[in-house]
VOPAGU-2260 file (C-alpha; in pm, 1 decimal, decimal comma):
REM VOPAGU-2260
SITE   aa  ch    i         X         Y         Z
SITE  MET   A    0  -11506,3   21309,9   13318,5
SITE  ASN   A    1  -11359,4   21039,8   13547,5
SITE  LYS   A    2  -11302,7   20814,9   13245,6
SITE  LYS   A    3  -11083,0   21086,7   13088,7
SITE  ILE   A    4  -10882,9   21126,1   13406,1
SITE  ALA   A    5  -10837,9   20748,5   13442,7
SITE  PHE   A    6  -10732,3   20720,8   13076,9
SITE  ALA   A    7  -10480,6   21005,4   13114,0
SITE  ALA   A    8  -10342,6   20841,9   13435,2
SITE  ALA   A    9  -10305,0   20508,5   13248,9
SITE  ILE   A   10  -10117,6   20685,3   12963,7
SITE  ALA   A   11   -9889,4   20857,5   13210,8
SITE  ALA   A   12   -9818,7   20536,3   13398,8
SITE  GLY   A   13   -9735,5   20362,4   13064,9
SITE  ILE   A   14   -9491,6   20641,9   12975,9
SITE  VAL   A   15   -9318,8   20625,8   13318,1
SITE  ALA   A   16   -9297,1   20243,9   13293,1
SITE  SER   A   17   -9139,6   20262,9   12943,9
SITE  VAL   A   18   -8885,1   20519,7   13060,1
SITE  GLY   A   19   -8807,6   20307,6   13365,1
SITE  SER   A   20   -8754,4   19991,1   13151,9
SITE  ALA   A   21   -8524,4   20182,2   12916,1
SITE  ARG   A   22   -8299,6   20264,6   13205,6
SITE  ALA   A   23   -8313,4   19902,4   13321,7
SITE  ASP   A   24   -8168,2   19791,5   12983,3
SITE  ASP   A   25   -7842,5   19989,1   13045,9
SITE  LEU   A   26   -7554,6   19759,8   13113,6
SITE  VAL   A   27   -7344,8   19874,2   13407,8
SITE  PHE   A   28   -7023,0   19714,6   13523,6
SITE  THR   A   29   -6689,6   19806,7   13678,2
SITE  LEU   A   30   -6383,8   19797,1   13465,5
SITE  LYS   A   31   -6061,3   19737,0   13657,7
SITE  ASN   A   32   -5708,6   19790,0   13520,2
SITE  ALA   A   33   -5485,3   19522,9   13684,3
SITE  THR   A   34   -5197,4   19584,7   13438,0
SITE  ASN   A   35   -4885,5   19798,3   13483,3
SITE  SER   A   36   -4984,4   20007,9   13187,9
SITE  THR   A   37   -5224,8   20299,8   13121,4
SITE  LEU   A   38   -5543,5   20192,4   12944,6
SITE  GLU   A   39   -5582,9   20467,5   12687,2
SITE  ARG   A   40   -5891,6   20366,4   12487,4
SITE  PHE   A   41   -6171,8   20118,3   12553,0
SITE  TYR   A   42   -6425,8   20022,4   12282,1
SITE  THR   A   43   -6729,9   19804,9   12294,8
SITE  SER   A   44   -6983,2   19684,7   12041,0
SITE  PRO   A   45   -7244,2   19414,4   12045,0
SITE  ASN   A   46   -7109,2   19071,7   11942,4
SITE  GLY   A   47   -7156,0   19033,1   11568,3
SITE  VAL   A   48   -7134,9   19405,1   11483,8
SITE  ASP   A   49   -6846,3   19465,1   11247,0
SITE  ASP   A   50   -6744,2   19818,9   11357,4
SITE  TRP   A   51   -6631,0   19942,5   11706,3
SITE  GLU   A   52   -6837,5   20209,1   11861,9
SITE  ASP   A   53   -6693,3   20530,2   12004,1
SITE  ASP   A   54   -6409,8   20518,9   12264,9
SITE  VAL   A   55   -6588,5   20485,5   12602,8
SITE  PHE   A   56   -6321,6   20689,6   12778,3
SITE  GLY   A   57   -6331,3   20992,6   12551,2
SITE  GLN   A   58   -6046,3   21219,5   12680,6
SITE  ASP   A   59   -5993,9   21007,2   12993,9
SITE  VAL   A   60   -5761,7   20709,4   13061,2
SITE  LEU   A   61   -5756,6   20432,1   13316,4
SITE  GLU   A   62   -5429,0   20418,5   13510,3
SITE  PRO   A   63   -5284,8   20099,2   13654,8
SITE  GLY   A   64   -5475,5   19982,6   13960,3
SITE  GLN   A   65   -5769,8   20212,1   13900,7
SITE  SER   A   66   -6129,6   20112,8   13825,3
SITE  VAL   A   67   -6421,3   20298,3   13665,4
SITE  LYS   A   68   -6794,9   20235,8   13644,1
SITE  ILE   A   69   -6893,7   20180,6   13284,9
SITE  THR   A   70   -7251,2   20230,5   13158,4
SITE  ILE   A   71   -7345,7   20105,5   12813,3
SITE  ALA   A   72   -7667,6   20291,2   12734,8
SITE  ASP   A   73   -7714,1   20198,2   12376,0
SITE  GLY   A   74   -8076,6   20084,8   12408,7
SITE  ARG   A   75   -8000,7   19741,7   12276,4
SITE  ARG   A   76   -8127,4   19436,3   12450,4
SITE  VAL   A   77   -7820,7   19222,7   12409,4
SITE  CYS   A   78   -7567,3   19094,5   12663,3
SITE  ASN   A   79   -7273,5   18969,8   12457,1
SITE  TYR   A   80   -7030,5   19251,2   12381,7
SITE  ASP   A   81   -6693,2   19263,1   12211,3
SITE  MET   A   82   -6439,3   19474,9   12397,4
SITE  ARG   A   83   -6114,2   19628,9   12268,8
SITE  PHE   A   84   -5846,9   19758,6   12507,6
SITE  GLU   A   85   -5569,1   19986,8   12371,5
SITE  PHE   A   86   -5278,6   20089,4   12592,5
SITE  THR   A   87   -5048,4   20389,6   12560,1
SITE  GLU   A   88   -4777,8   20370,2   12298,0
SITE  ASP   A   89   -4495,3   20341,5   12553,3
SITE  SER   A   90   -4663,4   20029,2   12698,7
SITE  ASP   A   91   -4525,8   19681,5   12628,6
SITE  LEU   A   92   -4886,5   19548,2   12608,9
SITE  ASP   A   93   -5051,1   19474,3   12281,4
SITE  THR   A   94   -5405,3   19568,1   12199,3
SITE  THR   A   95   -5636,0   19311,3   12357,6
SITE  GLU   A   96   -5985,4   19199,3   12252,9
SITE  ASP   A   97   -6238,7   18990,5   12442,9
SITE  THR   A   98   -6605,6   18899,0   12436,7
SITE  GLN   A   99   -6814,1   18863,4   12748,5
SITE  ASP   A  100   -7176,4   18840,1   12858,9
SITE  LEU   A  101   -7196,3   19174,6   13032,5
SITE  CYS   A  102   -7544,4   19102,6   13173,4
SITE  LYS   A  103   -7389,7   18846,7   13406,9
SITE  MET   A  104   -7090,0   19053,6   13507,2
SITE  GLY   A  105   -7058,6   19305,4   13789,9
SITE  SER   A  106   -6697,6   19378,9   13700,8
SITE  TYR   A  107   -6434,6   19296,9   13443,6
SITE  THR   A  108   -6065,0   19301,5   13521,3
SITE  ILE   A  109   -5802,4   19341,0   13245,0
SITE  HIS   A  110   -5477,5   19154,6   13325,3
SITE  GLU   A  111   -5136,3   19140,9   13164,1
């Protein structure tokens, strides 16, 4: 009977460890808007992927001077992400793209 309990405990510990490691793979950084324009849409995708993933902001925007915590919880074990920044139509800023190693970054600031 003790062997069954020990086996069940080992299985449960393995499940907890795998859930914990999945969370550890999430990329978290702060995005800062240091421009004078409203950042309307923000897209990311792993470097080398041809299509942009969904707009990270959804219905939200990032106003000038504001910052927001971004979590990329896509389950991938990559660090290099392409980023696309789209500003409101009345902005004088063009759409901007950049590639960064997000594993090494605690924050990213978009400048004019």
